[in-house]
DSSP file (Angstrom, degrees, kcal/mol; ACC not computed):
  #  RESIDUE AA STRUCTURE BP1 BP2  ACC     N-H-->O    O-->H-N    N-H-->O    O-->H-N    TCO  KAPPA ALPHA  PHI   PSI    X-CA   Y-CA   Z-CA
    1    1 A M    >         0   0    0      0, 0.0     3,-1.4     0, 0.0     0, 0.0   0.000 360.0 360.0 360.0 -47.1  -14.8  -18.9  -80.2
    2    2 A F  G >   +     0   0    0      1,-0.3     3,-1.6     2,-0.2    85,-0.0   0.773 360.0  66.4 -69.5 -24.6  -13.9  -22.5  -80.7
    3    3 A E  G 3  S+     0   0    0      1,-0.3    -1,-0.3     3,-0.0   135,-0.0   0.663  93.7  61.8 -69.9 -12.5  -11.4  -21.6  -83.4
    4    4 A D  G <  S+     0   0    0     -3,-1.4   134,-2.8   133,-0.1     2,-0.3   0.293  94.3  83.3 -92.2   9.0   -9.3  -19.9  -80.7
    5    5 A L  E <   -A  137   0A   0     -3,-1.6     2,-0.3   132,-0.3   130,-0.0  -0.814  55.3-168.1-114.3 153.2   -8.8  -23.1  -78.8
    6    6 A E  E     -A  136   0A   0    130,-2.7   130,-1.9    -2,-0.3     2,-0.2  -0.965  32.0-102.7-132.9 154.0   -6.3  -25.9  -79.1
    7    7 A Y  E     -A  135   0A   0     -2,-0.3     2,-0.5   128,-0.2   128,-0.3  -0.507  39.0-121.2 -72.2 144.0   -6.2  -29.4  -77.5
    8    8 A V        -     0   0    0    126,-2.5   126,-0.2   113,-0.2    -1,-0.1  -0.769  29.2-143.2 -93.6 128.7   -3.7  -29.6  -74.7
    9    9 A G     >  -     0   0    0     -2,-0.5     4,-1.5     1,-0.0     5,-0.2  -0.006  28.2 -84.6 -83.2-172.6   -1.0  -32.2  -75.1
   10   10 A F  H  > S+     0   0    0      1,-0.2     4,-2.6     2,-0.2     5,-0.2   0.919 116.4  50.2 -62.2 -53.4    0.8  -34.6  -72.8
   11   11 A W  H  > S+     0   0    0      1,-0.2     4,-2.5     2,-0.2    -1,-0.2   0.907 111.6  45.9 -64.0 -45.8    3.6  -32.4  -71.3
   12   12 A P  H  > S+     0   0    0      0, 0.0     4,-2.3     0, 0.0    -1,-0.2   0.909 114.7  49.7 -61.8 -37.7    1.4  -29.4  -70.3
   13   13 A R  H  X S+     0   0    0     -4,-1.5     4,-2.1     2,-0.2    -2,-0.2   0.887 109.4  51.0 -67.5 -37.6   -1.1  -31.8  -68.8
   14   14 A L  H  X S+     0   0    0     -4,-2.6     4,-2.1     2,-0.2    -1,-0.2   0.925 110.0  50.3 -63.1 -43.9    1.7  -33.7  -66.9
   15   15 A G  H  X S+     0   0    0     -4,-2.5     4,-2.1     1,-0.2    -2,-0.2   0.908 109.3  51.0 -59.6 -42.6    2.9  -30.3  -65.6
   16   16 A A  H  X S+     0   0    0     -4,-2.3     4,-2.5     1,-0.2    -1,-0.2   0.891 108.7  52.1 -62.2 -39.4   -0.6  -29.4  -64.4
   17   17 A S  H  X S+     0   0    0     -4,-2.1     4,-2.5     2,-0.2    -1,-0.2   0.871 107.1  52.3 -65.3 -37.2   -0.8  -32.8  -62.6
   18   18 A V  H  X S+     0   0    0     -4,-2.1     4,-2.4     2,-0.2    -1,-0.2   0.928 110.0  48.7 -64.1 -44.3    2.4  -32.1  -60.8
   19   19 A I  H  X S+     0   0    0     -4,-2.1     4,-2.3     1,-0.2    -2,-0.2   0.940 112.8  48.1 -59.0 -47.8    1.1  -28.8  -59.6
   20   20 A D  H  X S+     0   0    0     -4,-2.5     4,-2.4     1,-0.2    -2,-0.2   0.897 110.6  51.2 -61.1 -41.0   -2.2  -30.4  -58.5
   21   21 A S  H  X S+     0   0    0     -4,-2.5     4,-2.2     2,-0.2    -1,-0.2   0.908 110.0  49.1 -63.8 -42.1   -0.3  -33.2  -56.7
   22   22 A M  H  X S+     0   0    0     -4,-2.4     4,-2.0     2,-0.2    -2,-0.2   0.923 112.2  48.0 -63.6 -44.2    1.9  -30.7  -54.8
   23   23 A L  H  X S+     0   0    0     -4,-2.3     4,-1.4     1,-0.2    -2,-0.2   0.900 110.6  52.0 -63.3 -40.3   -1.1  -28.6  -53.7
   24   24 A L  H  X S+     0   0    0     -4,-2.4     4,-2.9     1,-0.2    -1,-0.2   0.902 108.6  50.8 -63.0 -40.7   -2.9  -31.7  -52.6
   25   25 A L  H  X S+     0   0    0     -4,-2.2     4,-2.7     1,-0.2    -1,-0.2   0.893 104.5  57.4 -63.8 -39.4    0.1  -32.7  -50.5
   26   26 A V  H  < S+     0   0    0     -4,-2.0    -1,-0.2     1,-0.2    -2,-0.2   0.856 115.4  38.1 -59.1 -34.7    0.2  -29.3  -48.9
   27   27 A V  H  X S+     0   0    0     -4,-1.4     4,-0.8    -3,-0.2    -2,-0.2   0.889 120.9  42.8 -82.0 -42.3   -3.4  -29.9  -47.7
   28   28 A L  H  X S+     0   0    0     -4,-2.9     4,-2.4     1,-0.2     5,-0.2   0.822 100.1  66.1 -81.3 -31.6   -3.2  -33.6  -46.9
   29   29 A I  H  X S+     0   0    0     -4,-2.7     4,-2.4     1,-0.2     5,-0.2   0.916 100.9  50.5 -61.4 -43.6    0.1  -33.8  -45.0
   30   30 A P  H  > S+     0   0    0      0, 0.0     4,-2.3     0, 0.0    -1,-0.2   0.905 110.6  50.6 -60.2 -37.2   -1.1  -31.7  -42.1
   31   31 A I  H  X S+     0   0    0     -4,-0.8     4,-2.5     1,-0.2    -2,-0.2   0.916 110.7  49.2 -63.0 -42.0   -4.2  -33.9  -41.8
   32   32 A M  H  X S+     0   0    0     -4,-2.4     4,-1.2     1,-0.2    -1,-0.2   0.880 111.5  49.0 -65.6 -37.0   -2.0  -37.0  -41.8
   33   33 A L  H  < S+     0   0    0     -4,-2.4    -1,-0.2    -5,-0.2    -2,-0.2   0.874 113.3  46.8 -70.1 -36.4    0.3  -35.5  -39.1
   34   34 A I  H  < S+     0   0    0     -4,-2.3    -2,-0.2    -5,-0.2    -1,-0.2   0.925 123.8  30.8 -70.0 -45.3   -2.7  -34.5  -36.9
   35   35 A F  H  < S+     0   0    0     -4,-2.5    -2,-0.2    -5,-0.2    -1,-0.2   0.473  97.4 111.6 -96.1  -2.7   -4.5  -37.9  -37.1
   36   36 A G  S  < S-     0   0    0     -4,-1.2     5,-0.2     5,-0.3     8,-0.2  -0.180  78.4 -86.6 -72.4 164.8   -1.5  -40.1  -37.6
   37   37 A D        -     0   0    0      6,-1.9     6,-0.2     3,-1.1    -1,-0.1  -0.346  36.1-119.9 -64.3 147.3   -0.2  -42.7  -35.1
   38   38 A S  S    S+     0   0    0      1,-0.2     3,-0.2    -3,-0.1    -1,-0.1   0.773 114.8  43.8 -65.0 -25.3    2.2  -41.3  -32.5
   39   39 A H  S    S+     0   0    0      1,-0.3     2,-0.4     4,-0.1    -1,-0.2   0.771 130.4  21.6 -88.0 -29.7    4.9  -43.7  -33.7
   40   40 A N    >   -     0   0    0      3,-0.2     3,-2.3     1,-0.1    -3,-1.1  -0.856  66.8-162.6-141.8 101.4    4.3  -43.1  -37.4
   41   41 A S  T 3  S+     0   0    0     -2,-0.4    -5,-0.3     1,-0.3    -6,-0.1   0.644  91.7  54.8 -64.5 -13.2    2.5  -39.9  -38.3
   42   42 A F  T 3  S+     0   0    0     -6,-0.1     2,-0.9    -7,-0.1    -1,-0.3   0.435  82.9  95.0 -99.0   0.5    1.6  -41.3  -41.7
   43   43 A A    <   -     0   0    0     -3,-2.3    -6,-1.9    -6,-0.2    -3,-0.2  -0.823  62.9-173.2 -90.9 108.1   -0.1  -44.4  -40.4
   44   44 A L        -     0   0    0     -2,-0.9    -8,-0.1    -8,-0.2    -2,-0.1  -0.698  31.7 -98.0-103.5 151.2   -3.8  -43.4  -40.2
   45   45 A P     >  -     0   0    0      0, 0.0     4,-2.9     0, 0.0     3,-0.3  -0.378  47.3-106.5 -58.1 148.5   -6.8  -45.1  -38.8
   46   46 A P  H  > S+     0   0    0      0, 0.0     4,-2.4     0, 0.0     5,-0.2   0.845 117.8  49.0 -52.0 -42.4   -8.6  -46.9  -41.7
   47   47 A A  H  > S+     0   0    0      2,-0.2     4,-1.9     1,-0.2     5,-0.1   0.914 115.2  44.0 -66.7 -41.2  -11.6  -44.4  -41.8
   48   48 A V  H  > S+     0   0    0     -3,-0.3     4,-3.0     2,-0.2     5,-0.3   0.888 111.8  54.6 -69.0 -38.9   -9.3  -41.4  -41.8
   49   49 A D  H  X S+     0   0    0     -4,-2.9     4,-3.1     2,-0.2     5,-0.3   0.929 109.2  46.8 -60.1 -46.1   -7.0  -43.1  -44.4
   50   50 A A  H  X>S+     0   0    0     -4,-2.4     4,-2.1    -5,-0.2     5,-1.9   0.906 114.0  49.0 -62.2 -41.4   -9.9  -43.7  -46.7
   51   51 A L  I  <>S+     0   0    0     -4,-1.9     5,-3.0     3,-0.2    -2,-0.2   0.939 118.5  37.8 -62.6 -48.4  -11.1  -40.1  -46.2
   52   52 A V  I  <5S+     0   0    0     -4,-3.0    -2,-0.2     3,-0.2    -1,-0.2   0.870 122.5  41.7 -73.8 -38.4   -7.6  -38.6  -46.9
   53   53 A S  I  <5S+     0   0    0     -4,-3.1    -3,-0.2    -5,-0.3    -2,-0.2   0.832 134.4   1.9 -81.6 -33.0   -6.5  -41.0  -49.6
   54   54 A Y  I  X5S+     0   0    0     -4,-2.1     4,-1.8    -5,-0.3    -3,-0.2   0.770 123.3  47.6-123.7 -50.0   -9.7  -41.3  -51.7
   55   55 A I  I  ><S+     0   0    0     -5,-1.9     4,-2.7     2,-0.2     5,-0.2   0.958 111.9  44.4 -73.0 -52.1  -12.7  -39.2  -50.7
   56   56 A L  H  ><S+     0   0    0     -5,-3.0     4,-2.7     1,-0.2     5,-0.2   0.930 115.6  47.4 -61.1 -46.6  -11.2  -35.8  -50.1
   57   57 A P  H  > S+     0   0    0      0, 0.0     4,-2.7     0, 0.0     5,-0.3   0.921 113.6  48.7 -60.6 -41.2   -9.1  -35.8  -53.3
   58   58 A A  H  X S+     0   0    0     -4,-1.8     4,-2.6     1,-0.2     5,-0.3   0.939 113.5  46.2 -63.0 -46.5  -12.0  -37.0  -55.4
   59   59 A L  H  X S+     0   0    0     -4,-2.7     4,-2.3     1,-0.2    -1,-0.2   0.912 114.2  48.4 -62.7 -42.3  -14.4  -34.4  -53.9
   60   60 A A  H  X S+     0   0    0     -4,-2.7     4,-2.6    -5,-0.2    -2,-0.2   0.941 114.2  44.6 -63.9 -48.0  -11.8  -31.6  -54.4
   61   61 A V  H  X S+     0   0    0     -4,-2.7     4,-2.8    -5,-0.2     5,-0.2   0.939 115.7  46.1 -64.4 -47.4  -11.0  -32.5  -58.0
   62   62 A I  H  X S+     0   0    0     -4,-2.6     4,-2.3    -5,-0.3    -1,-0.2   0.880 112.2  52.4 -65.3 -36.3  -14.6  -33.0  -59.1
   63   63 A W  H  X S+     0   0    0     -4,-2.3     4,-3.1    -5,-0.3     5,-0.3   0.947 111.2  46.4 -63.2 -47.1  -15.6  -29.7  -57.3
   64   64 A F  H  X>S+     0   0    0     -4,-2.6     4,-3.0     1,-0.2     6,-1.1   0.929 113.0  49.8 -60.5 -45.0  -12.8  -27.8  -59.2
   65   65 A W  H  X5S+     0   0    0     -4,-2.8     4,-1.1     4,-0.3    -1,-0.2   0.913 116.0  43.2 -59.6 -41.4  -13.8  -29.4  -62.5
   66   66 A S  H  <5S+     0   0    0     -4,-2.3    -2,-0.2    -5,-0.2    -1,-0.2   0.924 123.2  34.7 -70.9 -45.6  -17.4  -28.5  -61.9
   67   67 A A  H  <5S+     0   0    0     -4,-3.1    -2,-0.2    -5,-0.2    -3,-0.2   0.867 138.6  14.8 -79.7 -38.1  -16.9  -25.0  -60.6
   68   68 A K  H  <5S-     0   0    0     -4,-3.0    -3,-0.2    -5,-0.3    -2,-0.2   0.462  90.3-124.8-117.8  -6.0  -13.9  -23.9  -62.7
   69   69 A R  S  <<S+     0   0    0     -4,-1.1    12,-3.1    -5,-0.7     2,-0.3   0.647  89.7  56.2  62.9  16.4  -13.7  -26.5  -65.5
   70   70 A A  S    S-     0   0    0     -6,-1.1    -2,-0.2    10,-0.2    -1,-0.1  -0.977  80.8-118.0-166.7 154.4  -10.2  -27.0  -64.3
   71   71 A T     >  -     0   0    0     -2,-0.3     4,-2.6    -3,-0.1     5,-0.2  -0.458  50.1 -94.3 -85.1 170.6   -8.0  -27.9  -61.3
   72   72 A P  H  > S+     0   0    0      0, 0.0     4,-2.0     0, 0.0     5,-0.1   0.885 127.9  53.3 -55.7 -38.1   -5.5  -25.3  -60.1
   73   73 A G  H  > S+     0   0    0      2,-0.2     4,-1.0     1,-0.2     6,-0.1   0.921 110.4  45.5 -63.2 -43.3   -2.8  -27.0  -62.2
   74   74 A K  H  4>S+     0   0    0      1,-0.2     5,-3.2     2,-0.2     3,-0.4   0.875 110.4  54.8 -67.2 -36.1   -4.9  -26.8  -65.4
   75   75 A M  H ><5S+     0   0    0     -4,-2.6     3,-1.5     1,-0.2    -1,-0.2   0.885 101.4  59.6 -62.5 -36.6   -5.8  -23.2  -64.5
   76   76 A A  H 3<5S+     0   0    0     -4,-2.0    -1,-0.2     1,-0.3    -2,-0.2   0.820 111.5  39.2 -62.0 -30.6   -2.0  -22.4  -64.4
   77   77 A I  T 3<5S-     0   0    0     -4,-1.0    -1,-0.3    -3,-0.4    -2,-0.2   0.260 116.8-115.1-101.5  11.4   -1.7  -23.5  -68.0
   78   78 A K  T < 5 +     0   0    0     -3,-1.5     2,-0.2     1,-0.2    -3,-0.2   0.793  67.9 144.4  61.8  31.9   -5.0  -21.9  -68.9
   79   79 A A      < -     0   0    0     -5,-3.2     2,-0.3    57,-0.2    57,-0.2  -0.652  27.1-173.7 -98.5 156.2   -6.6  -25.2  -69.8
   80   80 A Q  E     -B  135   0A   0     55,-2.6    55,-2.6    -2,-0.2     2,-0.5  -0.988  24.7-118.5-146.9 157.1  -10.2  -26.3  -69.2
   81   81 A I  E     +B  134   0A   0    -12,-3.1     2,-0.3    -2,-0.3    53,-0.2  -0.823  36.7 176.1 -97.9 129.8  -12.3  -29.4  -69.5
   82   82 A L  E     -B  133   0A   0     51,-2.6    51,-2.3    -2,-0.5     2,-0.3  -0.904  40.9 -91.0-129.9 158.3  -15.2  -29.3  -72.0
   83   83 A D  E  >  -B  132   0A   0      5,-3.3     4,-2.1    -2,-0.3    49,-0.3  -0.540  37.0-137.0 -63.6 130.1  -17.8  -31.7  -73.3
   84   84 A A  T  4 S+     0   0    0     47,-3.0    48,-0.2    -2,-0.3    -1,-0.1   0.763  97.4  41.4 -66.9 -26.2  -16.2  -33.2  -76.4
   85   85 A K  T  4 S+     0   0    0     46,-0.4    -1,-0.2     1,-0.1    47,-0.1   0.896 129.0  21.1 -87.4 -43.7  -19.4  -33.0  -78.5
   86   86 A T  T  4 S-     0   0    0      2,-0.1    -2,-0.2     3,-0.0     3,-0.1   0.686  87.3-129.2-103.4 -21.5  -20.8  -29.6  -77.6
   87   87 A G  S  < S+     0   0    0     -4,-2.1    -3,-0.1     1,-0.3     2,-0.1   0.547  71.3 119.8  78.4   6.5  -17.8  -27.6  -76.2
   88   88 A E  S    S-     0   0    0      1,-0.2    -5,-3.3    -5,-0.1    -1,-0.3  -0.316  78.3 -64.8 -92.5 179.8  -20.0  -26.8  -73.2
   89   89 A A        -     0   0    0     -7,-0.2    -1,-0.2    -2,-0.1    -7,-0.2  -0.429  59.5-112.7 -63.7 138.1  -19.3  -27.5  -69.5
   90   90 A P        -     0   0    0      0, 0.0    -1,-0.1     0, 0.0     2,-0.1  -0.329  32.2-107.0 -68.1 156.0  -19.4  -31.3  -68.8
   91   91 A T     >  -     0   0    0      1,-0.1     4,-2.0    -2,-0.0     5,-0.2  -0.364  29.0-108.1 -75.9 163.2  -22.1  -32.7  -66.7
   92   92 A T  H  > S+     0   0    0      1,-0.2     4,-2.3     2,-0.2     5,-0.2   0.890 122.0  54.5 -59.1 -39.4  -21.5  -33.9  -63.2
   93   93 A M  H  > S+     0   0    0      1,-0.2     4,-2.6     2,-0.2    -1,-0.2   0.912 106.1  51.4 -63.0 -41.6  -21.8  -37.5  -64.3
   94   94 A Q  H  > S+     0   0    0      1,-0.2     4,-2.6     2,-0.2    -1,-0.2   0.905 110.4  49.7 -59.7 -40.3  -19.2  -36.9  -67.0
   95   95 A L  H  X S+     0   0    0     -4,-2.0     4,-2.2     2,-0.2    -2,-0.2   0.882 110.3  48.9 -68.7 -37.9  -16.8  -35.5  -64.4
   96   96 A V  H  X S+     0   0    0     -4,-2.3     4,-2.5     2,-0.2     5,-0.2   0.929 113.1  47.7 -65.2 -44.9  -17.4  -38.5  -62.0
   97   97 A I  H  X S+     0   0    0     -4,-2.6     4,-2.4     1,-0.2    -2,-0.2   0.904 110.4  52.9 -61.6 -41.3  -16.7  -40.9  -64.9
   98   98 A R  H  X S+     0   0    0     -4,-2.6     4,-0.9    -5,-0.2    -1,-0.2   0.910 109.3  48.8 -61.1 -42.6  -13.6  -38.9  -65.9
   99   99 A Y  H >X S+     0   0    0     -4,-2.2     3,-1.0     1,-0.2     4,-0.7   0.937 112.7  46.3 -64.4 -46.8  -12.3  -39.2  -62.3
  100  100 A V  H >X S+     0   0    0     -4,-2.5     4,-1.2     1,-0.3     3,-1.0   0.869 106.1  62.4 -61.4 -35.5  -12.9  -42.9  -62.2
  101  101 A G  H 3X S+     0   0    0     -4,-2.4     4,-3.0     1,-0.3    -1,-0.3   0.746  88.2  70.5 -62.5 -24.6  -11.3  -43.1  -65.6
  102  102 A Y  H <X S+     0   0    0     -3,-1.0     4,-1.6    -4,-0.9    -1,-0.3   0.906  99.8  47.4 -58.0 -40.5   -8.1  -41.8  -64.0
  103  103 A F  H <X S+     0   0    0     -3,-1.0     4,-1.6    -4,-0.7    -1,-0.2   0.896 111.9  49.3 -68.7 -39.5   -7.7  -45.2  -62.3
  104  104 A V  H  < S+     0   0    0     -4,-1.2     8,-0.2     1,-0.2    -2,-0.2   0.913 110.9  50.7 -63.5 -42.7   -8.5  -47.0  -65.6
  105  105 A S  H  < S+     0   0    0     -4,-3.0     7,-1.7     1,-0.2     8,-0.7   0.822 112.7  47.1 -64.4 -31.3   -5.9  -44.9  -67.4
  106  106 A A  H  X S+     0   0    0     -4,-1.6     4,-1.7    -5,-0.2     3,-0.3   0.786  94.3  77.3 -81.8 -28.4   -3.2  -45.6  -64.7
  107  107 A L  T  < S+     0   0    0     -4,-1.6     2,-2.1     1,-0.2    -2,-0.1   0.909  87.0  53.3 -56.9 -54.7   -3.7  -49.4  -64.5
  108  108 A P  T >4 S-     0   0    0      0, 0.0     3,-1.6     0, 0.0    -1,-0.2  -0.427 139.3 -64.8 -86.2  72.4   -1.9  -50.6  -67.6
  109  109 A L  T 34 S-     0   0    0     -2,-2.1    -2,-0.2    -3,-0.3    -3,-0.1   0.830  92.1 -65.0  57.3  35.8    1.5  -48.8  -66.9
  110  110 A C  T >X S+     0   0    0     -4,-1.7     4,-2.1    -6,-0.1     3,-1.0   0.696  93.5 144.1  62.6  22.1   -0.2  -45.4  -67.3
  111  111 A L  H <>  +     0   0    0     -3,-1.6     4,-1.8     1,-0.3    -5,-0.1   0.836  64.0  62.3 -60.0 -33.2   -1.0  -46.2  -71.0
  112  112 A G  H 34 S+     0   0    0     -7,-1.7    13,-1.6    -8,-0.2    -1,-0.3   0.808 108.5  41.9 -64.6 -29.2   -4.3  -44.3  -70.7
  113  113 A Y  H X4 S+     0   0    0     -3,-1.0     3,-1.5    -8,-0.7     4,-0.3   0.876 112.1  53.1 -80.2 -42.0   -2.4  -41.1  -69.9
  114  114 A I  H >X S+     0   0    0     -4,-2.1     3,-2.0     1,-0.3     4,-0.5   0.775  91.1  78.4 -63.8 -25.6    0.3  -41.7  -72.5
  115  115 A W  H >X S+     0   0    0     -4,-1.8     4,-1.5     1,-0.3     3,-1.0   0.778  76.8  74.5 -53.5 -28.7   -2.5  -42.2  -75.1
  116  116 A V  H <4 S+     0   0    0     -3,-1.5    -1,-0.3     1,-0.3     6,-0.2   0.840  88.8  59.6 -53.7 -35.6   -2.8  -38.4  -75.2
  117  117 A V  H <4 S+     0   0    0     -3,-2.0    -1,-0.3    -4,-0.3    -2,-0.2   0.858 113.0  35.4 -62.8 -36.5    0.4  -38.3  -77.2
  118  118 A F  H << S+     0   0    0     -3,-1.0     2,-0.3    -4,-0.5    -1,-0.2   0.615  95.0  97.0 -97.5 -14.9   -1.1  -40.4  -80.0
  119  119 A D    ><  -     0   0    0     -4,-1.5     3,-1.4     4,-0.1     5,-0.0  -0.580  68.4-138.4 -84.4 137.3   -4.7  -39.2  -80.1
  120  120 A D  T 3  S+     0   0    0     -2,-0.3  -113,-0.1     1,-0.3    -1,-0.1   0.841 108.5  39.4 -60.8 -34.6   -5.7  -36.5  -82.6
  121  121 A R  T 3  S-     0   0    0      2,-0.1    13,-0.4  -115,-0.0    -1,-0.3   0.273 113.2-118.1 -98.8  10.7   -7.9  -34.7  -80.0
  122  122 A R    <   +     0   0    0     -3,-1.4     2,-0.5     1,-0.2    12,-0.2   0.857  58.5 159.7  55.3  39.8   -5.3  -35.3  -77.2
  123  123 A Q        -     0   0    0     -8,-0.2    -1,-0.2    -7,-0.1    -4,-0.1  -0.799  30.3-151.0 -94.9 131.2   -7.8  -37.4  -75.3
  124  124 A G     >  -     0   0    0     -2,-0.5     4,-2.4    -9,-0.1     3,-0.3  -0.391  39.8 -95.2 -82.1 173.8   -6.6  -39.8  -72.6
  125  125 A W  H  > S+     0   0    0    -13,-1.6     4,-2.8     1,-0.2     5,-0.2   0.881 128.1  56.3 -59.5 -37.2   -8.7  -42.9  -71.9
  126  126 A H  H  > S+     0   0    0      1,-0.2     4,-1.6     2,-0.2    -1,-0.2   0.866 108.1  48.3 -63.5 -35.7  -10.4  -41.0  -69.0
  127  127 A D  H  >>S+     0   0    0     -3,-0.3     5,-2.2     2,-0.2     4,-1.8   0.912 111.8  49.0 -68.0 -43.0  -11.4  -38.3  -71.5
  128  128 A K  H  <5S+     0   0    0     -4,-2.4    -2,-0.2     1,-0.2    -1,-0.2   0.914 110.6  50.6 -63.5 -42.4  -12.8  -40.9  -74.0
  129  129 A M  H  <5S+     0   0    0     -4,-2.8    -1,-0.2     1,-0.2    -2,-0.2   0.892 119.8  36.2 -60.5 -40.0  -14.7  -42.6  -71.2
  130  130 A A  H  <5S-     0   0    0     -4,-1.6    -1,-0.2    -5,-0.2    -2,-0.2   0.586 107.5-119.9 -92.2 -11.9  -16.3  -39.3  -70.1
  131  131 A G  T  <5 +     0   0    0     -4,-1.8   -47,-3.0     1,-0.2   -46,-0.4   0.915  67.9 132.6  71.2  43.1  -16.7  -37.7  -73.5
  132  132 A T  E   < - B   0  83A   0     -5,-2.2     2,-0.3   -49,-0.3    -1,-0.2  -0.827  40.4-160.0-123.6 162.3  -14.4  -34.7  -72.6
  133  133 A V  E     - B   0  82A   0    -51,-2.3   -51,-2.6    -2,-0.3     2,-0.5  -0.955  17.2-133.2-133.9 156.2  -11.5  -32.8  -74.1
  134  134 A V  E     + B   0  81A   0    -13,-0.4  -126,-2.5    -2,-0.3     2,-0.3  -0.961  36.6 168.0-111.7 122.8   -8.9  -30.6  -72.5
  135  135 A V  E     -AB   7  80A   0    -55,-2.6   -55,-2.6    -2,-0.5  -128,-0.2  -0.824  16.0-177.3-130.4 165.9   -8.4  -27.3  -74.4
  136  136 A R  E     -A    6   0A   0   -130,-1.9  -130,-2.7    -2,-0.3   -57,-0.2  -0.961  45.8 -69.5-153.4 166.1   -6.7  -23.9  -73.9
  137  137 A P  E     -A    5   0A   0      0, 0.0  -132,-0.3     0, 0.0  -133,-0.1  -0.302  66.4 -91.9 -58.6 144.5   -6.4  -20.7  -75.9
  138  138 A V        -     0   0    0   -134,-2.8     2,-0.5     1,-0.1  -133,-0.0  -0.337  36.6-141.6 -60.3 132.4   -4.3  -21.1  -79.0
  139  139 A R        -     0   0    0     -3,-0.1    -1,-0.1     1,-0.1    -3,-0.0  -0.855   4.8-156.8 -95.6 130.0   -0.7  -20.3  -78.4
  140  140 A H        -     0   0    0     -2,-0.5    -1,-0.1     1,-0.3    -2,-0.1   0.004  50.1 -92.5 -98.5  29.4    0.9  -18.5  -81.3
  141  141 A G        -     0   0    0      2,-0.1    -1,-0.3     3,-0.0     3,-0.1  -0.081  62.0 -41.3  87.6 171.1    4.4  -19.5  -80.5
  142  142 A P        -     0   0    0      0, 0.0     2,-0.3     0, 0.0     3,-0.0  -0.305  64.6-100.3 -71.0 155.4    7.1  -17.8  -78.4
  143  143 A V        -     0   0    0      1,-0.1     2,-0.1    -2,-0.0    -2,-0.1  -0.584  44.9-108.3 -73.6 134.5    7.7  -14.1  -78.6
  144  144 A A        -     0   0    0     -2,-0.3     2,-0.4     1,-0.1    -1,-0.1  -0.371  29.1-127.8 -65.1 141.2   10.7  -13.4  -80.8
  145  145 A V        +     0   0    0     -2,-0.1     2,-0.4    -3,-0.0    -1,-0.1  -0.762  32.8 175.0 -90.3 133.1   13.7  -12.2  -79.0
  146  146 A S        -     0   0    0     -2,-0.4     2,-0.4     2,-0.0     0, 0.0  -0.994  14.3-159.6-139.1 148.7   15.3   -9.0  -80.3
  147  147 A F        -     0   0    0     -2,-0.4     2,-0.6     0, 0.0    -2,-0.0  -0.949  25.7-117.0-125.5 145.4   18.1   -6.8  -79.0
  148  148 A Q        -     0   0    0     -2,-0.4     2,-0.3     1,-0.0    -2,-0.0  -0.712  35.2-128.7 -81.4 125.1   18.9   -3.2  -79.8
  149  149 A R        +     0   0    0     -2,-0.6     2,-0.4     2,-0.0    -1,-0.0  -0.570  32.0 176.8 -76.7 131.4   22.2   -3.1  -81.6
  150  150 A T        -     0   0    0     -2,-0.3     2,-0.4     0, 0.0     0, 0.0  -0.961  35.1-105.6-130.0 152.3   24.7   -0.7  -80.2
  151  151 A E        -     0   0    0     -2,-0.4     2,-0.4     1,-0.0    -2,-0.0  -0.607  35.8-152.0 -76.7 132.0   28.2    0.0  -81.2
  152  152 A R        -     0   0    0     -2,-0.4     2,-0.2     3,-0.0    -1,-0.0  -0.822  16.2-116.9-104.6 144.7   30.7   -1.5  -78.9
  153  153 A A        -     0   0    0     -2,-0.4     3,-0.1     1,-0.1    -1,-0.0  -0.556  39.3-104.1 -74.2 143.9   34.2   -0.2  -78.3
  154  154 A E        -     0   0    0     -2,-0.2    -1,-0.1     1,-0.1     2,-0.0  -0.443  40.0-104.4 -66.9 139.0   36.9   -2.6  -79.4
  155  155 A P              0   0    0      0, 0.0    -1,-0.1     0, 0.0    -3,-0.0  -0.378 360.0 360.0 -63.6 144.8   38.6   -4.3  -76.4
  156  156 A R              0   0    0     -3,-0.1    -2,-0.1    -2,-0.0    -3,-0.0   0.450 360.0 360.0 -88.7 360.0   42.0   -2.9  -75.7
């Protein structure tokens, strides 16, 4: 089973993050418009701001990781998060550490995310902190393009 998996590199993971960010905005912007100030719909009361900016996204991401081993973006690229040692589902504590690790990975000019490019197991700092890897089924390259040859009449 594990021989059919490959580590997921930087670009697919970045694409998955873009998908997740767009989906999160689709959910959060209406909340911001409903609870926002009448003069600036994106100026939220502090409690609502904390809820929308930090708590709801954290709960959503950790729930997806726990229930599906992936966020919608990772599901789109057929990737999943596994325990780096066992290949099994990560524990809830690993997932919480991984989420907190996102902030650590972002702090020094996103070096913790870029680290995926250089690491043999394609682990970012957040993966290393949590003991996780991101994998997907092995891709065997693009499908070869072929065309059926037909005789063409010469242009006149």
